[in-house]
C-alpha positions in Angstrom: 111.8 107.2 73.0 113.3 107.3 76.5 112.7 104.1 78.5 112.9 103.8 82.3 112.7 100.9 84.7 110.9 101.7 87.9 110.3 99.3 90.8 107.1 99.9 92.7 106.9 98.8 96.4 103.3 99.3 97.3 103.8 97.7 100.7 101.2 97.6 103.4 98.0 99.3 104.6 97.0 102.1 102.3 100.0 101.5 100.1 98.2 99.7 97.3 95.4 102.3 97.1 97.7 105.3 96.8 100.1 103.3 94.5 97.4 102.7 92.0 96.9 106.4 91.6 100.6 107.0 91.0 100.6 104.2 88.4 97.8 105.9 86.5 99.5 109.3 86.7 102.7 107.8 85.3 100.8 106.2 82.4 99.1 109.5 81.6 102.4 111.4 81.7 104.3 108.8 79.6 101.7 109.3 76.9 101.8 113.1 77.1 105.6 113.4 77.1 106.5 110.4 74.9 108.6 108.2 77.3 108.1 104.6 78.4 108.1 103.5 82.0 108.3 99.8 82.8 106.8 99.4 86.3 107.7 96.2 88.2 105.8 95.7 91.4 107.6 93.7 94.1 106.7 92.5 97.6 108.2 94.6 100.4 107.3 95.2 104.0 104.7 93.2 105.9 103.3 91.6 102.8 106.8 90.4 101.8 107.2 88.8 105.2 103.9 87.0 104.7 104.9 85.8 101.3 108.6 85.2 101.7 109.3 85.4 105.5 111.5 88.4 104.8 110.4 92.1 104.8 113.0 92.8 102.1 113.5 89.7 100.0 116.8 89.4 98.0 114.9 89.3 94.7 113.2 92.6 95.6 116.5 94.2 96.5 118.1 92.9 93.4 115.4 94.4 91.2 115.7 97.7 93.0 119.4 97.8 92.4 118.9 97.2 88.7 116.2 99.9 88.3 116.4 103.6 87.4 114.3 104.5 90.4 112.2 103.0 93.2 108.8 104.2 94.1 107.8 103.2 97.6 104.4 103.7 99.3 104.5 102.6 102.9 105.0 99.7 105.2 104.0 98.4 108.6 101.0 97.2 110.7 100.5 96.6 114.4 100.0 92.9 113.7 103.7 92.6 112.9 104.9 94.3 116.1 105.5 91.1 118.0 107.7 89.6 115.3 111.5 89.5 115.9 112.9 92.9 115.1 114.7 91.7 112.0 111.4 90.4 110.5 109.4 93.6 111.0 108.5 95.7 108.0 110.5 98.7 109.3 113.6 96.5 109.3 113.0 96.0 105.6 113.3 99.8 105.2 116.7 99.8 106.9 117.8 96.9 104.7 116.7 98.7 101.5 118.5 101.9 102.5 121.7 100.0 103.3 121.5 97.9 100.1 121.2 101.0 97.9 123.5 103.1 100.1 120.8 105.7 100.5 122.6 108.1 102.8 120.7 111.3 102.0 117.0 111.8 102.8 115.5 114.9 101.3 112.1 116.1 102.7 110.7 119.3 101.3 108.0 121.1 103.4 106.2 123.6 101.3 102.9 125.4 102.2 100.3 125.2 99.5 98.3 128.4 99.6 95.0 126.6 99.2 95.7 124.7 102.4 96.7 127.6 104.7 93.6 127.1 106.8 94.2 123.3 107.2 97.2 123.7 109.5 96.8 123.7 113.3 99.2 126.7 113.3 98.1 130.3 112.6 98.0 131.3 109.0 100.5 134.2 109.5 103.0 131.8 111.1 103.1 129.3 108.2 102.2 131.2 105.1 105.8 131.7 104.0 107.2 128.3 104.9 109.3 126.7 102.3 112.0 124.5 103.8 113.9 121.3 103.2 115.1 118.8 105.8 118.3 117.0 104.8 118.6 113.9 106.9 121.5 111.5 107.1 119.9 108.1 106.6 122.2 105.1 107.0 124.3 106.1 110.0 123.6 107.1 113.6 121.7 105.3 116.3 119.5 103.3 113.9 122.5 101.5 112.4 125.2 101.8 115.2 126.7 98.7 116.8 126.6 97.2 119.3 122.9 97.2 120.1 120.6 94.8 121.9 119.1 93.8 125.2 120.6 92.3 128.3 118.2 90.0 130.0 120.3 87.7 132.1 120.6 90.3 134.9 118.3 91.3 137.8 117.3 94.4 135.9 116.8 94.2 132.1 118.6 96.7 130.0 118.4 97.8 126.4 121.1 99.7 124.5 121.9 101.3 121.2 124.9 103.0 119.8 124.8 106.5 118.2 127.9 106.7 116.1 129.1 108.8 113.1 132.5 109.1 111.5 133.6 112.4 109.9 133.3 111.0 106.3 129.6 110.3 106.8 129.0 113.8 108.1 131.0 115.4 105.4 129.1 113.7 102.5 125.6 114.6 103.9 126.8 118.2 104.5 127.9 118.4 100.9 124.4 117.4 99.8 122.9 120.1 102.0 125.3 122.7 100.6 124.4 121.7 97.0 120.7 122.2 97.8 121.2 125.4 99.7 123.2 126.9 96.8 120.1 126.7 94.7 117.9 128.2 97.3 118.7 130.9 99.9 122.3 129.8 100.7 121.3 129.2 104.3 121.8 126.0 106.4 120.8 125.3 109.9 122.6 122.3 111.3 120.8 120.6 114.2 122.5 118.6 116.9 122.8 118.0 120.6 126.4 118.9 121.0 126.0 120.2 124.6 125.5 116.7 125.9 126.5 114.2 123.1 130.1 113.6 121.9 128.8 112.3 118.6 126.9 115.6 118.1 130.1 117.6 118.9 131.8 115.7 116.1 128.8 116.5 113.9 129.0 120.2 114.7 132.7 120.4 114.2 132.7 118.6 110.9 129.8 120.5 109.4 131.5 123.7 110.3 134.7 122.7 108.7 133.0 121.7 105.4 130.7 124.7 105.3 133.4 127.3 106.1 134.9 126.5 102.7 131.8 128.0 101.1 132.2 131.8 101.2 128.6 132.5 100.0 126.9 130.2 102.5 125.4 131.1 105.9 125.6 128.3 108.5 123.9 128.4 111.9 123.7 125.7 114.6 120.8 124.8 116.8 120.1 122.2 119.5 117.5 119.7 118.5 115.1 120.6 121.3 115.2 124.3 120.4 114.8 123.4 116.7 111.6 121.5 117.5 110.3 124.6 119.4 111.3 127.0 116.6 109.6 124.8 113.9 106.3 125.4 115.7 107.0 129.0 116.8 108.6 130.5 113.6 109.0 127.8 110.9 109.7 130.4 108.1 113.1 131.2 109.6 114.4 127.9 108.2 115.5 127.1 104.6 117.7 124.0 104.7 117.8 122.0 107.9 120.7 119.6 108.1 120.6 116.9 110.7 121.3 113.3 111.7 119.2 110.2 111.3 117.4 110.2 114.6 116.8 113.9 114.8 115.8 114.2 111.2 113.3 111.4 111.6 111.5 113.4 114.4 111.9 116.9 113.0 110.7 116.0 109.5 107.5 114.5 110.9 107.0 117.6 113.1 107.6 119.8 110.1 105.1 117.8 108.1 102.2 118.8 110.3 102.9 122.5 109.5 101.3 121.8 106.1 98.1 120.6 107.7 98.5 116.9 107.1 101.3 114.4 107.0 99.5 113.1 103.9 100.9 116.0 101.9 104.7 115.5 102.1 107.0 113.5 99.8 110.6 112.5 100.2 113.6 111.3 98.3 116.4 109.0 99.6 119.5 109.2 97.5 123.0 107.7 97.1 126.1 109.0 95.4 125.1 106.9 92.3 122.5 104.4 91.5 118.7 104.5 91.9 117.0 106.6 94.6 113.9 105.7 96.6 111.0 108.1 96.5 108.3 107.8 99.1 105.7 109.7 101.1 106.6 110.7 104.6 103.4 109.2 106.1 102.9 105.7 107.4 100.7 102.8 106.2 97.6 103.9 108.3 96.2 100.3 108.6 93.1 101.7 110.4 91.9 103.2 107.2 93.3 100.7 104.7 90.8 99.5 102.2 88.3 102.3 102.9 89.3 104.5 99.9 89.7 107.6 102.1 93.5 107.9 102.2 95.2 111.0 100.9 97.2 110.1 97.8 98.8 113.5 97.3 102.1 112.7 99.2 102.5 109.6 97.0 101.8 111.7 93.9 104.3 114.3 95.0 106.9 111.6 95.6 106.2 110.4 92.0 106.9 114.0 90.9 110.2 113.9 92.9 111.1 110.6 91.2 110.5 112.1 87.7 112.5 115.2 88.5 115.4 113.9 90.5 115.5 110.2 89.5 114.6 110.3 85.8 115.2 114.0 84.8 111.7 114.4 83.4 111.3 117.9 84.6 108.2 119.0 82.7 106.3 115.8 83.6 107.3 116.3 87.3 106.1 119.9 87.2 102.8 118.8 85.6 102.0 116.8 88.7 102.6 119.7 91.1 100.5 122.0 89.0 97.7 119.5 88.7 97.6 119.0 92.5 97.5 122.7 93.1 94.7 123.1 90.7 92.7 120.3 92.3 93.2 121.8 95.8 92.4 125.4 94.6 89.0 124.1 93.4 88.2 123.0 96.9 88.6 119.3 96.5 90.0 117.5 99.6 90.4 114.1 101.2 88.9 113.8 104.7 92.2 114.5 106.5 92.2 118.0 105.0 88.5 118.8 105.5 88.0 122.3 107.0 84.3 122.3 106.7 84.3 124.5 103.5 85.4 122.0 100.9 84.2 119.1 98.9 85.5 115.8 100.4 86.3 113.1 97.9 87.6 109.6 98.2 91.2 108.6 97.5 90.4 107.3 94.0 88.3 110.4 93.2 91.1 112.8 94.1 93.4 110.7 91.9 91.0 111.1 89.0 90.8 114.8 89.5 94.6 115.0 89.4 94.8 113.0 86.2 92.1 115.1 84.6 94.2 118.2 85.3 97.3 116.6 83.7 
């Protein structure tokens, strides 16, 4: 029997609610496909700050490094916003990414036919959307130094440094190429090279790497135009390759094409070692504890973990099929309510998915 070690970081807000469903899904699948998953739940995010005065405790990071995969729900709450930046839950995310060297963030955006009417965009605009955002995750302006605030002057100033070296750009480009080769062999690299020197290096380096691939089509687009095109004609994209800051913004924008940010999973990967699999959405503290959160993005992240992190392809596909079956029968959480469906609670949707499996 295959055995896997998974660290679960349920985090804050709705995290524990949606995590419980994924735990039950994994238990069901491990029975069905005869593998064993040892799930260790560790404090991370705001709850870790409250318990250990650190959003990413060393013990949690050590357990993640020793695992086969990490399943992360969500972190954050407005009540932590006044903490020093290094103690905020979001800083824990940056520490986790750096500790595991998670340089590649993969965010698939796929339209589920049963949800065509849930998007704020017209059906004919989104019906053929099936794209992947490949975002560089541990470089750029979120990690660049120097950074800080200058307060000992008449006018206060804040500053951050957006910086990439060519090696960082090369390795994320190679990830995008590998993905594109298994799809439509088409990459759109997004930057702001008309005004940013770092983006000019990005464009030049991506072009150099991509030109070595004869069967690949590479296009370039400024980030402001890419945002507009994602709303205007999202089906033109297949693989979007971009930097940390731009990928953060564009992937959330792309998420809403599907009708709800509660529908999208992601994977954060390194060259070797465990990946982190998490939904794109936040912790939604305003609805935490009400049992109305959408658990599907977390379930789909669990599917990505099984497929990419553990190579349990059949079990991963089972989750996707089960979710599609549940949605096709008209069951929804409130965020997907179109007036013509049966609205269920978070736990009830979870039970429906498990029944389908």
